N, C-alpha and C positions, 0 to 999 in steps of 0.2 A: 503494499499499500505506500501510496506517495501523498505526502500533504504538503500543499503549496503555501509558502509564507513569502508574500510579495514576490521578489524574484528569485528566492531562494526555496529549493524544494528539499524536503526533510523525509527519510524513508524512516517509517515507523513499523517494527516488527512486531507484531501481536505475539502473546506469550503461547498461543495455539497454532501459529505458525509451523507448516512441516519442517522436519528436522532436517531435510535435504537441500536446505538453504546453504549455499555454497560459502566458504571462508572468505571469498572475493565480496559476495554481496553483503555479507555482514561487514568487511572492512569499509564498503563503500557507506553502508548505512553508518556507522560509527564517524567517516569523516565528514558526510552531511550533516549528523547531529554536532559535530563539534564545530562546522563552520556556522551552523544556525544558532547555536547558543552564543558564539563569539558575536556575531551580527547583531542578536536580539539586545546584547548588553553593550551595544555599540563600542565593542573594543576594536581597536584596529589591529592587524594582524601584527605590526611593529612591537605592540605592546605585548601581544601575547606571547610572541616570540621572546623579547625580553624576560618575562616572568617565567618562562619555561626554561629558558636558558639554551633556546635552539636557533638554528637559523631560518631565515623567511623560506627558502627551498624546502626545508624538512617539514614546515607546516603546510605549505603547498600541497606535498605529498601525502600527509595526513589528511586533510581535507579533500584528496580525491581519493582516498582509500587503496594507497600504494601499498601493497604487503610487504615492502622492503624497508617502509617506516619502522617497523618494530612494534610489537604489542604494546610494550610498555609505555611508549610515548602516547599512543592512543589513549590508554587508561589514565596518565598523567594529565591529558589535556583537559579531560573534565574536571579535574581540581582546579585548574587555573582560570575557565571560562566560565 
């Protein structure tokens, strides 16, 4: 399911969603959620990068759902956004 917020779309995975969702789909959902939370809180990407201690390119990778970004970064992003 995709919910639209302004120009940003957020994936919301329901608890009864099939377990067959791929890891890539879940990473994309996490990435969109990170971006959505950042935008809703009017946080600039530079500010979030500074808080997390990462580069802008890494944040871009997170928000796109890049599997090479590392799961720990995805989870840490929710603490800062």
